[in-house]
N, C-alpha and C positions, 0 to 999 in steps of 0.2 A: 807403556808409550814411555819412557826412559827421559827424563830431561838430563840436555846438553852441560859439558861443565861451564861451560860459558854464562848460560841460563844461571845456574845454583852460584857463581862465585857472584852474578853482579846482584842477586838477591841478597846474598849475605852482606854484600859492600852495603847496600843500602838497611839492612833490618840495623847492621853496626852504626851510620849515621847517623838514623834516627833515633837509637837508644845514645847515643854519646850526647847529641843538642838535647834530648830531654833530661839525661843524667842533670846535666848541668842548669834547664831550667827547674828543675825540682821535682818531676816526676811522668812516669808516661802518663797514665792517668786523669795527673790531679791537676786542678789549673792553680794558677795563683794570683792573688786577691791583690791591689794596690789599690793606695787615694794619694790625689794629684791636687794641690802642689804639695797636703801634708795632713795628716792623719788628724792635728791637733787645728782645730778649727772654732774660730768665733762666732758666736751668736751672728746670725744676719750673715754671716759671709756663705761661702761655695765651697766644694768641693765633687770631685769627679770619680769613681768606683770605676775600676777599671779593674777588667777579667782577663788574664791573660791565660788562655787554651791554645793547643794544637796550629802552628802555622796556620792561618788561614779560616782558620776557625772561631770566629768572635761572635758566636751567638748564645748568653747565656740567662739564666735566671739568678737571681741576687736573697735573697732572706737573711733575717736578721734575728740574732740568737737569744738578745736578751733584752731588758728593759721594755720603753714603749712600742706596741706594733707599728710598722709601718705601713700604710693602707696601699700608697701607690706601690707599693713592692707585689703586690699580691696578685696571682695568676699573670704577671706579666712576664714576657722576652725581650732580654736588651741587643741591641747590637753595639760591640766593641767597647760600648760604656755608660754609666748613668750620674746625670749631674744630678746633683741634691743644690736646690737654691730655692729662697733661704736656710742657713740651716738652723734648726730648732732644738733643745732641750730634746724634743719625742727622737733627734736621727739620733742622740749616744748610744753606742753600744757596739756590740759584737755582729759582723757579718761573715758570711761568706758565699760565697759562688759556685754553680755546677755548669761546665761546659757544656755547648749541642755535642752530642757523639757523633762523629762523621759518617760514621755507615749506619746510623737506626734514626729515624727521625723521632722516635719515642723511649731512646738511650740517651741517658745521660751520663756524664763522668760523674767520678767522684765529688765530695765536698772538697770546698780549698782552704788552703790556711787561716783561719781567723784574722780576719782585721777589726780593728777596735778603732773605733773614731771617738775622739772626747771631743767635747762642747766645752770653749768657756766664754767667760764674762757673764758667770752665772752669779758671783758673788763678789763683792769688793775684794779687791788684790789685796794681799799681803805684803808687807814690806821685805828685804832682801841686803843684808849686812855681809862683811867680811872682818873673821877675826884672822890676826891682828888689824888689818887692814886693807886697802882696797890696792896699797902697790906693796909687795911683797919682793924681797930678795928670793934670789935662783935656792931649791933646796929647802924655802923655808917652809913651815907645815899651816895649811889654809883651813880654816872650817869654814861654811856659810851658813848663814841661819837664818830660815824662813819664820817669819815670825805672823800673827795677826790678832786682834783682839776676838776676831771670828771663832769658833768652835771647834777649828777644820779636823777630821782624822788620819788624814793623810796630807804631806806635804811633797810637791814634784820637780824637781831640779832639773832642768834643762842649759845645756850650752848651746849659744848659739850655732847653727849648722851642722846638727845632729838629730837625726829623728831617734835615740833612742832618750828614758830621761830616768831619772835614782828616783825612788822614794823612800819617804820615813815616814811614822809615825808620830803626828804632834804629842805635844807633853804638854802639862802644864807647866807657867814659869813661874817664880814670885814675882814678877811685875802684872799677873793677872792676865796675860799674853798665852796662846797656844802655837811653842813654838818645835822646831825642828833643826838639828846639827847636823848641817854636811861634812864629815870630814875629805875635806880632796888629798890630803898626803901634804910630801912636799912639792912644790910648785917651781915647774917647769917651763911652764908657757901661758901667755897673755891671754884669758878667752872673755868672752861677755855670757852674763847666765842671767836667767829668770825663775822666778819661782812659781808657782801654784797651788790652793787649796780645794780640797773635796772631805765627801763623805761618803762614809762605810756605804749608806743609802742609794747611793748614787753616785759610783767609785769613777765614771767617765763624765760625771757635769762636774768641770771646773770651775774654779774664780779667774776673774781678770787677771792677767801676769803681770805679774808686782815691776816694776821699775828695772827696768835693763842694770845689770851690775858689772863694769866692766875689772876685771881684776886686772894688773899690772907688775909683771914679774921682770925683775933688775936682772942681765945677765944672758947666756948666751943659751936663747929659747927652745926648745921641744916639745915634743908632743907628746899629752901625758892626759887620761880621763879614765878616774877611778872605775872602770869595768871588769870585774873578777872571771865571770863568763865569755868576754867579749873576744871574739879570737885577733890577734894582731895583725898590723898592716901584711906585716911579712907573711902570715900563713894566709891572709886571704889572695894575696898576689900570686902564690905558689897554687892554690886551687885552681885560681882563673884560670893561670898560665899551663897545669897540666889538662883544666879543659880543654883549653885555643890548642893545644898539642894534638890532642885524641880527634880533634875536630879536622886539623890540617893534615894530620894524615889520612883521615877520611876521605878528604877531598881527594888532597895528590891520586889515590889508591885509584879512587871512581875514574880521576881522569885521566892516567894513564892507563889504565888497565884497556880500557876499551883498543888505543892505538896497539898495544901490544898483544893484542888478541887476534883485532884486525891483521896485523904481520904476518902472526902465524899461519890466518888463513888463506893470502895472499901466495904466502910460499908455499902453501899445498895444493891452491890452484894451477903454482907454477910446475909442479914436481909430476900433476898428472896431465899434465901439455906438455 
């Protein structure tokens, strides 16, 4: 028994639509794991881990890959999300999730992307200073220095409102502190920065945040943040626009085609009558 052209066309469109949406989300069989409100969490605070799988399938299992095991995750199946509260140093580490496969109760998806949870507030806060100062002229080179009496191995520099952070190894300085200098390059935009310290043995357990350091720039502001591997804003917009166009084309075809096929069917009926 052969399939009609209508069924074949609709099946192809449905497949195209599903692939387009899932290509944008990040994979057909791979969930996406995220943290809300942030993956950087103060000790005693709370964080919600979410696993985003296929539309309508929000059952998942969550496991921790490194660090101290989290007993409450063992042999547990979660719906939509998992709240960790209060957060302790044991919760710092890398997490992955697996989504429930819609076609088989015993089959799960591939592991999600790794989600790293950093717990702060475990050590005394470092200090953060700017050279030549917290107020600079447009185009003037700025370096932020994070330092502490504690022998931290790594310093992490974050900018307010940004998810990613810069990191550099700490080196002993002549004044007895351990320091890392973050060269930001020519100043173009005023922002607020903080830094944290950590040790090699527990890389996801950070110190308290330094006091916020506002850096002011005199002149015309523009966006700047030193991250050579980060795609530009325009690149991100172009990729997103491409996905939106594909999705829109699929929706339009899927909407218009049934009317076209119905019109042809009605025309054939009239001819037969």
